C-alpha positions as a Markdown table, in Angstrom:
| # | Residue | x | y | z |
|---|---|---|---|---|
| 1 | Met | -13.4 | -33.7 | 5.5 |
| 2 | Lys | -15.3 | -31.1 | 7.5 |
| 3 | Val | -17.8 | -28.7 | 6.3 |
| 4 | Trp | -17.8 | -25.2 | 7.4 |
| 5 | Phe | -20.3 | -22.5 | 7.3 |
| 6 | Ile | -18.6 | -19.3 | 8.0 |
| 7 | Thr | -20.3 | -15.5 | 8.2 |
| 8 | Gly | -18.4 | -12.9 | 7.5 |
| 9 | Ala | -16.1 | -14.5 | 5.3 |
| 10 | Ser | -14.7 | -11.8 | 3.2 |
| 11 | Arg | -12.1 | -10.3 | 5.3 |
| 12 | Gly | -10.5 | -10.5 | 9.1 |
| 13 | Phe | -11.2 | -13.7 | 11.2 |
| 14 | Gly | -13.7 | -15.1 | 8.7 |
| 15 | Ala | -11.3 | -14.8 | 5.5 |
| 16 | Leu | -8.3 | -16.3 | 7.5 |
| 17 | Met | -10.7 | -19.4 | 8.9 |
| 18 | Thr | -11.7 | -19.7 | 5.2 |
| 19 | Lys | -8.1 | -19.9 | 4.1 |
| 20 | Glu | -7.2 | -22.5 | 6.9 |
| 21 | Ala | -10.1 | -25.0 | 6.5 |
| 22 | Leu | -9.2 | -25.0 | 2.6 |
| 23 | Ala | -5.8 | -25.5 | 3.1 |
| 24 | Ala | -6.7 | -28.5 | 5.5 |
| 25 | Gly | -8.7 | -30.1 | 2.6 |
| 26 | Asp | -12.2 | -29.0 | 4.2 |
| 27 | Ala | -15.1 | -27.6 | 2.6 |
| 28 | Val | -16.3 | -24.0 | 3.3 |
| 29 | Ile | -19.7 | -22.5 | 2.8 |
| 30 | Ala | -18.3 | -19.1 | 3.0 |
| 31 | Thr | -21.0 | -16.2 | 3.0 |
| 32 | Ala | -20.7 | -12.5 | 3.1 |
| 33 | Arg | -23.1 | -9.7 | 1.7 |
| 34 | Asn | -20.8 | -9.6 | -1.6 |
| 35 | Pro | -20.0 | -13.0 | -2.2 |
| 36 | Arg | -17.5 | -11.6 | -5.0 |
| 37 | Thr | -15.2 | -10.4 | -2.2 |
| 38 | Ile | -14.8 | -14.1 | -1.7 |
| 39 | Thr | -14.1 | -15.5 | -5.0 |
| 40 | Asp | -11.8 | -12.5 | -5.6 |
| 41 | Gln | -9.9 | -14.0 | -2.8 |
| 42 | Phe | -9.9 | -17.6 | -3.3 |
| 43 | Gly | -10.8 | -18.1 | -6.6 |
| 44 | Asp | -12.8 | -21.1 | -8.1 |
| 45 | His | -11.8 | -23.4 | -5.3 |
| 46 | Pro | -13.7 | -26.8 | -5.8 |
| 47 | Asn | -14.1 | -27.0 | -2.0 |
| 48 | Leu | -15.7 | -23.5 | -1.8 |
| 49 | Leu | -19.2 | -22.2 | -2.3 |
| 50 | Ala | -19.3 | -18.6 | -1.8 |
| 51 | Phe | -22.8 | -17.4 | -1.0 |
| 52 | Ala | -24.5 | -13.9 | -0.4 |
| 53 | Leu | -26.0 | -13.4 | 3.1 |
| 54 | Asp | -26.8 | -10.7 | 5.1 |
| 55 | Val | -27.2 | -12.3 | 8.5 |
| 56 | Ala | -30.0 | -10.0 | 9.4 |
| 57 | Asn | -32.1 | -11.7 | 6.7 |
| 58 | Glu | -33.7 | -14.7 | 7.9 |
| 59 | Ala | -34.6 | -16.0 | 4.2 |
| 60 | Gln | -31.1 | -15.6 | 3.0 |
| 61 | Ala | -29.9 | -17.4 | 6.0 |
| 62 | Lys | -32.0 | -20.5 | 5.2 |
| 63 | Glu | -31.2 | -20.5 | 1.4 |
| 64 | Ala | -27.5 | -20.4 | 2.5 |
| 65 | Ala | -27.9 | -23.2 | 4.6 |
| 66 | Ala | -29.9 | -25.2 | 2.0 |
| 67 | Ala | -27.3 | -24.3 | -0.7 |
| 68 | Gly | -24.7 | -25.7 | 1.5 |
| 69 | Ile | -26.5 | -28.7 | 2.3 |
| 70 | Ala | -27.1 | -29.4 | -1.4 |
| 71 | Arg | -23.4 | -28.8 | -2.6 |
| 72 | Phe | -21.7 | -30.9 | 0.2 |
| 73 | Ser | -24.6 | -32.8 | 2.1 |
| 74 | Arg | -23.7 | -31.7 | 5.4 |
| 75 | Ile | -22.5 | -29.0 | 7.8 |
| 76 | Asp | -19.9 | -29.8 | 10.6 |
| 77 | Val | -18.9 | -26.5 | 11.9 |
| 78 | Leu | -20.8 | -23.2 | 12.1 |
| 79 | Val | -18.9 | -20.3 | 12.5 |
| 80 | Asn | -20.9 | -17.2 | 13.5 |
| 81 | Asn | -18.4 | -14.5 | 13.1 |
| 82 | Ala | -20.3 | -11.8 | 11.5 |
| 83 | Gly | -20.6 | -8.5 | 13.5 |
| 84 | Tyr | -19.2 | -5.1 | 14.2 |
| 85 | Gly | -18.6 | -2.8 | 16.9 |
| 86 | Leu | -20.1 | 0.4 | 18.3 |
| 87 | Leu | -18.0 | 2.8 | 20.4 |
| 88 | Gly | -19.6 | 5.4 | 22.7 |
| 89 | Ala | -21.0 | 5.6 | 26.1 |
| 90 | Val | -24.3 | 3.7 | 26.9 |
| 91 | Glu | -26.0 | 7.1 | 27.2 |
| 92 | Glu | -24.7 | 8.4 | 23.9 |
| 93 | Ala | -25.8 | 5.6 | 21.7 |
| 94 | Thr | -29.2 | 6.2 | 20.0 |
| 95 | Ala | -32.0 | 3.8 | 19.6 |
| 96 | Glu | -31.6 | 3.4 | 16.0 |
| 97 | Glu | -27.8 | 2.5 | 16.6 |
| 98 | Ile | -28.6 | 0.1 | 19.5 |
| 99 | Glu | -31.2 | -1.8 | 17.3 |
| 100 | Lys | -28.9 | -2.0 | 14.1 |
| 101 | Ile | -26.2 | -3.5 | 16.0 |
| 102 | Tyr | -28.3 | -5.9 | 17.8 |
| 103 | Ala | -29.9 | -6.9 | 14.6 |
| 104 | Thr | -26.5 | -8.0 | 13.3 |
| 105 | Asn | -24.6 | -9.3 | 16.5 |
| 106 | Val | -27.3 | -11.1 | 18.2 |
| 107 | Phe | -30.5 | -11.5 | 16.0 |
| 108 | Gly | -28.3 | -12.2 | 13.0 |
| 109 | Leu | -26.5 | -14.9 | 15.1 |
| 110 | Leu | -29.8 | -16.4 | 15.9 |
| 111 | Lys | -31.2 | -16.4 | 12.4 |
| 112 | Val | -28.4 | -18.2 | 11.0 |
| 113 | Thr | -27.9 | -20.6 | 13.9 |
| 114 | Arg | -31.8 | -21.5 | 13.6 |
| 115 | Ala | -31.4 | -22.2 | 9.7 |
| 116 | Val | -28.2 | -24.5 | 10.3 |
| 117 | Leu | -29.3 | -26.5 | 13.4 |
| 118 | Pro | -32.0 | -28.5 | 12.0 |
| 119 | Tyr | -29.3 | -30.1 | 9.6 |
| 120 | Met | -26.9 | -30.7 | 12.4 |
| 121 | Arg | -29.6 | -32.3 | 14.6 |
| 122 | Arg | -30.4 | -34.4 | 11.8 |
| 123 | Gln | -26.8 | -35.6 | 11.2 |
| 124 | Arg | -26.4 | -35.9 | 15.3 |
| 125 | Ser | -23.1 | -34.3 | 15.1 |
| 126 | Gly | -21.8 | -30.6 | 14.6 |
| 127 | His | -20.0 | -27.7 | 16.6 |
| 128 | Val | -21.3 | -24.3 | 16.8 |
| 129 | Leu | -18.5 | -21.7 | 17.2 |
| 130 | Asn | -20.2 | -18.1 | 18.3 |
| 131 | Phe | -17.6 | -15.4 | 18.2 |
| 132 | Ser | -17.8 | -13.3 | 21.5 |
| 133 | Ser | -15.2 | -10.9 | 22.8 |
| 134 | Ile | -13.5 | -10.2 | 26.0 |
| 135 | Gly | -16.1 | -7.4 | 26.0 |
| 136 | Gly | -18.5 | -10.2 | 26.3 |
| 137 | Tyr | -16.8 | -11.0 | 29.5 |
| 138 | Phe | -15.8 | -7.9 | 31.0 |
| 139 | Gly | -17.8 | -4.6 | 30.7 |
| 140 | Tyr | -15.4 | -1.5 | 29.0 |
| 141 | Pro | -16.3 | 1.9 | 29.6 |
| 142 | Gly | -17.4 | 3.1 | 26.0 |
| 143 | Trp | -18.1 | -0.3 | 24.6 |
| 144 | Gly | -21.3 | -0.8 | 26.6 |
| 145 | Val | -23.8 | -1.5 | 24.1 |
| 146 | Tyr | -21.4 | -3.5 | 21.7 |
| 147 | Gly | -20.3 | -5.6 | 25.0 |
| 148 | Ser | -23.9 | -6.0 | 25.9 |
| 149 | Thr | -24.6 | -7.9 | 22.5 |
| 150 | Lys | -21.5 | -10.3 | 23.2 |
| 151 | Phe | -22.8 | -10.6 | 26.9 |
| 152 | Ala | -26.2 | -11.8 | 25.3 |
| 153 | Val | -24.1 | -14.2 | 22.8 |
| 154 | Glu | -22.2 | -15.7 | 25.9 |
| 155 | Gly | -25.5 | -16.4 | 27.6 |
| 156 | Leu | -27.2 | -17.9 | 24.5 |
| 157 | Ser | -24.4 | -20.3 | 24.0 |
| 158 | Glu | -24.3 | -21.5 | 27.4 |
| 159 | Ser | -28.0 | -22.4 | 27.2 |
| 160 | Met | -27.4 | -23.9 | 23.7 |
| 161 | Ala | -24.5 | -25.9 | 24.8 |
| 162 | Ala | -26.7 | -27.7 | 27.5 |
| 163 | Glu | -29.7 | -27.9 | 24.8 |
| 164 | Leu | -27.8 | -29.5 | 22.0 |
| 165 | Glu | -25.6 | -31.8 | 24.2 |
| 166 | Pro | -28.1 | -34.9 | 23.6 |
| 167 | Phe | -27.8 | -34.4 | 19.9 |
| 168 | Gly | -24.1 | -34.5 | 19.7 |
| 169 | Ile | -23.7 | -31.0 | 18.9 |
| 170 | Lys | -20.9 | -28.9 | 20.7 |
| 171 | Val | -20.9 | -25.0 | 21.3 |
| 172 | Thr | -17.9 | -23.0 | 21.8 |
| 173 | Ile | -18.0 | -19.5 | 22.8 |
| 174 | Val | -14.8 | -17.8 | 20.9 |
| 175 | Glu | -13.4 | -14.7 | 23.2 |
| 176 | Pro | -10.8 | -12.6 | 21.1 |
| 177 | Gly | -9.1 | -9.8 | 22.6 |
| 178 | Phe | -7.5 | -7.0 | 20.7 |
| 179 | Phe | -6.2 | -8.5 | 17.6 |
| 180 | Arg | -4.8 | -6.8 | 14.6 |
| 181 | Thr | -7.5 | -6.7 | 12.4 |
| 182 | Asp | -9.9 | -4.0 | 11.0 |
| 183 | Phe | -12.0 | -4.3 | 13.8 |
| 184 | Leu | -10.9 | -0.5 | 15.1 |
| 185 | Ala | -11.4 | 1.0 | 11.4 |
| 186 | Asp | -14.5 | 2.3 | 10.0 |
| 187 | Thr | -15.4 | -0.9 | 7.8 |
| 188 | Ser | -16.1 | -2.8 | 11.1 |
| 189 | Leu | -16.8 | 0.0 | 13.9 |
| 190 | Ala | -19.5 | 2.6 | 14.3 |
| 191 | Ile | -18.8 | 5.5 | 16.4 |
| 192 | Ser | -21.7 | 7.3 | 17.9 |
| 193 | Pro | -21.4 | 11.0 | 16.6 |
| 194 | Ala | -23.8 | 12.1 | 19.6 |
| 195 | Ser | -20.6 | 12.8 | 21.7 |
| 196 | Ile | -21.9 | 14.0 | 25.1 |
| 197 | Ala | -19.2 | 17.0 | 26.4 |
| 198 | Asp | -19.5 | 15.7 | 30.1 |
| 199 | Tyr | -18.0 | 12.5 | 29.0 |
| 200 | Glu | -14.9 | 14.1 | 27.9 |
| 201 | Gly | -12.0 | 13.2 | 30.2 |
| 202 | Thr | -13.8 | 10.1 | 31.7 |
| 203 | Pro | -12.9 | 6.7 | 30.9 |
| 204 | Ala | -15.7 | 6.4 | 28.3 |
| 205 | Gly | -14.5 | 9.7 | 26.7 |
| 206 | Asp | -11.2 | 8.7 | 26.5 |
| 207 | Met | -11.7 | 5.2 | 24.8 |
| 208 | Arg | -12.7 | 7.1 | 21.6 |
| 209 | Ser | -8.8 | 8.4 | 21.4 |
| 210 | Phe | -7.4 | 5.0 | 22.7 |
| 211 | Ala | -9.7 | 3.0 | 19.8 |
| 212 | Ala | -8.2 | 5.4 | 17.4 |
| 213 | Asp | -4.4 | 5.0 | 18.3 |
| 214 | Ala | -4.7 | 1.3 | 18.9 |
| 215 | Asn | -5.8 | 0.8 | 15.2 |
| 216 | His | -3.5 | -2.0 | 13.7 |
| 217 | Ala | -1.2 | -1.8 | 16.9 |
| 218 | Gln | -3.0 | -4.5 | 18.7 |
| 219 | Pro | -1.3 | -7.1 | 20.1 |
| 220 | Gly | -3.1 | -10.1 | 18.8 |
| 221 | Asn | -2.1 | -12.2 | 15.5 |
| 222 | Pro | -5.1 | -12.8 | 13.5 |
| 223 | Ala | -3.3 | -15.6 | 11.7 |
| 224 | Lys | -2.3 | -17.3 | 14.6 |
| 225 | Leu | -6.1 | -17.1 | 16.1 |
| 226 | Ala | -7.5 | -18.7 | 12.8 |
| 227 | Ala | -4.9 | -21.6 | 13.3 |
| 228 | Gly | -5.6 | -21.8 | 17.0 |
| 229 | Ile | -9.4 | -22.3 | 15.7 |
| 230 | Met | -8.5 | -25.1 | 13.6 |
| 231 | Thr | -6.6 | -26.7 | 16.5 |
| 232 | Met | -9.6 | -26.5 | 18.8 |
| 233 | Val | -12.4 | -27.4 | 16.2 |
| 234 | Asn | -10.2 | -30.8 | 15.6 |
| 235 | Ser | -9.8 | -31.5 | 19.5 |
| 236 | Val | -11.6 | -34.5 | 21.0 |
| 237 | Asn | -13.1 | -32.4 | 23.7 |
| 238 | Pro | -13.4 | -28.6 | 22.7 |
| 239 | Pro | -14.3 | -26.2 | 25.4 |
| 240 | Leu | -17.6 | -24.3 | 26.3 |
| 241 | Arg | -15.3 | -20.9 | 26.2 |
| 242 | Met | -12.1 | -20.4 | 24.3 |
| 243 | Pro | -10.4 | -17.2 | 24.8 |
| 244 | Phe | -7.5 | -16.0 | 22.4 |
| 245 | Gly | -4.8 | -13.5 | 23.4 |
| 246 | Ser | -2.7 | -12.9 | 26.3 |
| 247 | Asp | -4.8 | -9.8 | 27.3 |
| 248 | Thr | -8.0 | -11.5 | 27.1 |
| 249 | Val | -6.2 | -14.2 | 29.8 |
| 250 | Ala | -5.3 | -11.5 | 32.1 |
| 251 | Met | -8.7 | -9.7 | 31.9 |
| 252 | Ile | -10.7 | -13.1 | 32.9 |
| 253 | Glu | -8.2 | -13.7 | 35.7 |
| 254 | Ala | -8.5 | -10.3 | 36.9 |
| 255 | Gln | -12.2 | -10.3 | 36.6 |
| 256 | His | -12.4 | -13.7 | 38.4 |
| 257 | Ala | -10.4 | -12.2 | 41.4 |
| 258 | Ser | -12.5 | -9.4 | 41.5 |
| 259 | Val | -15.8 | -11.2 | 41.6 |
| 260 | Glu | -14.4 | -13.4 | 44.4 |
| 261 | Lys | -13.0 | -10.6 | 46.3 |
| 262 | Glu | -16.3 | -8.9 | 46.1 |
| 263 | Leu | -18.3 | -11.7 | 47.2 |
| 264 | Ser | -16.3 | -12.4 | 50.1 |
| 265 | Val | -17.2 | -8.9 | 51.3 |
| 266 | Trp | -21.0 | -9.5 | 50.6 |
| 267 | Arg | -21.3 | -13.0 | 51.1 |
| 268 | Glu | -23.0 | -13.2 | 54.4 |
| 269 | Leu | -26.0 | -10.6 | 53.2 |
| 270 | Ala | -26.1 | -12.6 | 49.9 |
| 271 | Val | -26.9 | -16.0 | 51.7 |
| 272 | Ser | -29.0 | -14.4 | 54.3 |
| 273 | Thr | -32.1 | -14.2 | 52.1 |
| 274 | Asp | -33.0 | -17.8 | 52.2 |
| 275 | Phe | -35.7 | -19.2 | 54.5 |
| 276 | Ser | -34.4 | -20.5 | 57.5 |
| 277 | Arg | -34.4 | -24.0 | 58.0 |
| 278 | Asp | -36.6 | -23.8 | 60.8 |
| 279 | Ala | -39.1 | -22.0 | 58.9 |
| 280 | Thr | -39.0 | -24.5 | 56.0 |
| 281 | Ala | -39.4 | -27.5 | 58.5 |
| 282 | Gly | -42.7 | -26.0 | 60.3 |
| 283 | Ala | -44.2 | -25.3 | 57.0 |
């Protein structure tokens, strides 16, 4: 039996992963700002601990981890799933909006991770799943600030994978594309009200209309992602990056091709900045 610690477990991917883990006979420390939203869905399940957690609150993160250990003795899988989006051009986002989304998507993830890792290190095993996005691999117009939080998650996760490998702890970056959750609804998406007229008719401005039209029409099936998470977690050698969705795979492939093409054009200048071998030998 694995013991999961899942943030943002009251809805969306978090609730679906909680459901899959319980169905598999695993235990779940399911956290949300209001744990009642979890028990209302799953009832008084013997393998479920619903716990109040605002990921931006470090004291609550430590309390949740300690409560999970007291109940189940270990934590095998940490799923940093809690987060939300911010739509608007980078220039349109206010300092307050930027600080608020970083407090949840980046600093909150770090606070929960720091609360759980001591237990994983002690048991010399574990698996950390950090939810990123295709927006953490490719910068979309209109999603710059949100995407930057996911770029941060990707960089942190790469370093953590190397740092935690000696302790038998795996790290996986989960990269969903557009899935039919409530992510584009007002419960999960903040839209910067400071709309600048100059951006109307540009890719950043048009993204506002796209997001409204795409809500609940996304191609990805959330239940299949949750099942895919279970398959991945139970694999012998889970990946550092796990993209989900055909749109994600297509964008990653296009991004790789674009980077390779640009590098081939600028390669000569790029490598020209090293010291010459003769100068190095003379020194």
